[in-house]
C-alpha positions as CSV (number, residue, x, y, z in Angstrom):
1,X,12.9,-10.3,11.7
2,X,12.5,-7.3,9.3
3,X,14.1,-7.6,5.9
4,X,14.8,-4.8,3.5
5,X,13.3,-5.1,0.0
6,X,16.9,-5.6,-1.4
7,X,17.6,-8.5,1.0
8,X,14.2,-10.0,0.2
9,X,14.9,-10.0,-3.6
10,X,18.3,-11.6,-2.9
11,X,16.7,-14.3,-0.8
12,X,14.3,-15.0,-3.7
13,X,17.1,-15.2,-6.1
14,X,18.9,-17.7,-3.9
15,X,15.7,-19.7,-3.3
16,X,15.0,-19.9,-7.1
17,X,18.6,-21.0,-7.7
18,X,18.5,-23.8,-5.1
19,X,15.0,-25.0,-6.1
20,X,15.7,-25.0,-9.8
21,X,18.8,-27.1,-9.3
22,X,21.2,-24.5,-10.8
23,X,24.8,-25.5,-10.5
24,X,27.9,-23.3,-10.7
25,X,30.1,-23.9,-13.7
26,X,33.7,-23.0,-14.1
27,X,34.4,-20.2,-16.6
28,X,36.4,-22.7,-18.7
29,X,33.5,-25.0,-19.2
30,X,30.8,-22.4,-19.6
31,X,30.6,-20.2,-22.6
32,X,31.2,-16.5,-22.4
33,X,27.4,-15.8,-22.5
34,X,26.2,-18.6,-20.3
35,X,26.7,-16.7,-17.1
36,X,24.8,-13.6,-18.3
37,X,22.0,-15.8,-19.7
38,X,21.5,-17.6,-16.3
39,X,21.6,-14.2,-14.5
40,X,19.1,-12.7,-16.9
41,X,16.8,-15.8,-16.6
42,X,16.9,-15.7,-12.8
43,X,16.2,-12.0,-12.8
44,X,13.2,-12.5,-15.1
45,X,11.8,-15.3,-12.9
46,X,12.3,-13.2,-9.8
47,X,10.8,-10.1,-11.5
48,X,7.8,-12.1,-12.7
49,X,7.3,-13.5,-9.1
50,X,7.5,-10.1,-7.6
51,X,5.1,-8.7,-10.1
52,X,2.6,-11.4,-9.4
53,X,2.9,-11.0,-5.6
54,X,2.6,-7.1,-5.9
55,X,-0.5,-7.4,-8.2
56,X,-2.2,-9.8,-5.8
57,X,-1.5,-7.6,-2.8
58,X,-2.5,-4.5,-4.6
59,X,-5.8,-6.1,-5.8
60,X,-6.7,-7.2,-2.3
61,X,-5.9,-3.8,-0.9
62,X,-8.1,-2.0,-3.5
63,X,-10.9,-4.5,-2.8
64,X,-10.8,-3.5,0.9
65,X,-10.7,0.2,-0.1
66,X,-13.7,-0.3,-2.3
67,X,-15.6,-2.0,0.5
68,X,-14.9,0.9,2.9
69,X,-16.0,3.4,0.3
70,X,-19.3,1.7,-0.3
71,X,-20.0,1.2,3.4
72,X,-19.2,4.8,4.1
73,X,-21.4,6.1,1.3
74,X,-24.3,4.0,2.7
75,X,-23.9,5.5,6.2
76,X,-23.7,9.2,5.2
77,X,-26.6,11.3,6.3
78,X,-25.4,14.8,7.4
79,X,-22.5,17.0,6.5
80,X,-21.0,20.4,7.3
81,X,-18.4,22.3,5.3
82,X,-16.0,25.2,6.0
83,X,-14.0,27.4,3.5
84,X,-11.0,29.6,4.0
85,X,-8.9,31.7,1.6
86,X,-6.1,32.8,4.0
87,X,-2.8,31.8,2.5
88,X,-4.5,29.8,-0.3
89,X,-7.9,28.2,-0.8
90,X,-8.8,25.6,1.8
91,X,-12.0,23.5,2.1
92,X,-13.0,21.0,4.8
93,X,-16.1,18.8,4.7
94,X,-17.1,16.5,7.5
95,X,-19.8,13.8,7.0
96,X,-21.8,12.2,9.8
97,X,-24.4,9.5,10.1
98,X,-26.9,11.9,11.6
99,X,-27.1,15.3,13.2
100,X,-25.4,14.1,16.4
101,X,-24.1,10.8,15.0
102,X,-20.5,9.6,14.7
103,X,-18.2,10.9,11.9
104,X,-18.1,8.9,8.7
105,X,-15.7,10.9,6.4
106,X,-13.5,13.9,6.6
107,X,-12.3,15.6,3.4
108,X,-9.7,18.4,3.3
109,X,-8.5,20.2,0.2
110,X,-5.7,22.8,0.0
111,X,-4.7,24.7,-3.1
112,X,-1.3,26.3,-2.8
113,X,0.9,27.6,-5.6
114,X,-1.0,25.8,-8.3
115,X,-1.0,22.4,-6.6
116,X,-4.1,20.8,-5.1
117,X,-3.5,18.7,-2.0
118,X,-6.4,16.4,-0.8
119,X,-6.6,14.3,2.3
120,X,-9.6,12.0,2.9
121,X,-10.2,10.0,6.1
122,X,-12.9,7.3,6.6
123,X,-14.2,6.1,10.0
124,X,-16.0,2.9,10.9
125,X,-19.2,2.6,12.9
126,X,-17.3,2.9,16.2
127,X,-15.5,6.1,15.2
128,X,-12.1,4.5,14.6
129,X,-10.0,5.8,11.7
130,X,-10.0,3.0,9.0
131,X,-8.7,4.6,5.9
132,X,-6.5,7.7,5.1
133,X,-6.0,8.7,1.4
134,X,-3.7,11.5,0.2
135,X,-3.8,13.0,-3.3
136,X,-1.6,15.5,-5.1
137,X,-3.3,17.0,-8.2
138,X,-6.0,14.3,-8.0
139,X,-3.4,11.5,-8.1
140,X,-3.2,9.0,-5.2
141,X,0.2,9.3,-3.5
142,X,-0.4,7.5,-0.2
143,X,-3.0,5.3,1.4
144,X,-3.1,3.8,4.9
145,X,-5.7,1.2,5.8
146,X,-6.3,-0.3,9.3
147,X,-8.2,-3.5,9.8
148,X,-10.0,-4.0,13.1
149,X,-11.2,-7.5,13.9
150,X,-11.3,-7.5,17.7
151,X,-13.6,-5.3,19.9
152,X,-10.6,-3.3,21.1
153,X,-9.4,-0.1,19.5
154,X,-6.1,-1.7,18.3
155,X,-5.9,-2.6,14.6
156,X,-5.2,-6.3,13.8
157,X,-3.5,-5.4,10.5
158,X,-2.3,-2.3,8.6
159,X,-1.7,-1.6,4.9
160,X,0.5,1.2,3.6
161,X,0.6,2.2,0.0
162,X,3.1,4.9,-1.1
163,X,4.0,6.5,-4.4
164,X,2.5,4.0,-6.7
165,X,5.0,1.1,-6.4
166,X,5.4,0.3,-2.7
167,X,3.1,-1.8,-0.4
168,X,3.6,-2.8,3.2
169,X,1.3,-5.2,5.1
170,X,1.7,-5.4,8.9
171,X,0.1,-8.2,10.8
172,X,-0.4,-6.8,14.4
173,X,-1.7,-9.6,16.6
174,X,-2.8,-8.7,20.1
175,X,-0.3,-11.2,21.6
176,X,2.6,-12.4,19.7
177,X,5.1,-11.1,17.2
178,X,4.3,-8.6,14.6
179,X,5.0,-9.6,11.0
180,X,5.7,-7.2,8.1
181,X,5.5,-8.1,4.5
182,X,6.8,-5.7,1.8
183,X,5.7,-5.7,-1.9
184,X,7.3,-3.6,-4.6
185,X,6.4,-3.3,-8.3
186,X,9.2,-4.5,-10.4
187,X,10.9,-1.8,-12.4
188,X,12.4,-2.2,-15.9
189,X,16.1,-3.1,-16.0
190,X,18.3,-0.4,-17.3
191,X,21.3,-1.1,-19.5
């Protein structure tokens, strides 16, 4: 069952309320600020839990990305590059293990109207696309990582990172049900 991030946060709020033994009070017995204090405390607990979950997921994703980068750097042996200036500056660099070996990395850069767009793809030893990174003005805007554990060409899990505060983890078993987990960075409450 897929849940939206809003419904996930509502479920967390309900779960925290039930597990902490919170009880509803009538407005006559509770002070005027008691209700807002409970709501603020629950929001703070949920936000702290969300921040911890997001940080743990982000750290594990960045650890996987670092491993892919180091393995790819070790395998690079040959590259070829092309340049174009038609409609803006474009540059493409492809890196291989050897002269006729499988591709390791592909780097594309486009400069249009003062903006630099970069797209980097990394491939594993079997030539499967493992990591795709997109940058706008040298700032990471999206990242897609596929984990392959079986000898088939289907990924066992996928990570998606978008716009600095959204993570999605998809468990894709060969047989069985797919499971999606969403992580969002908590944003400051506005008054």
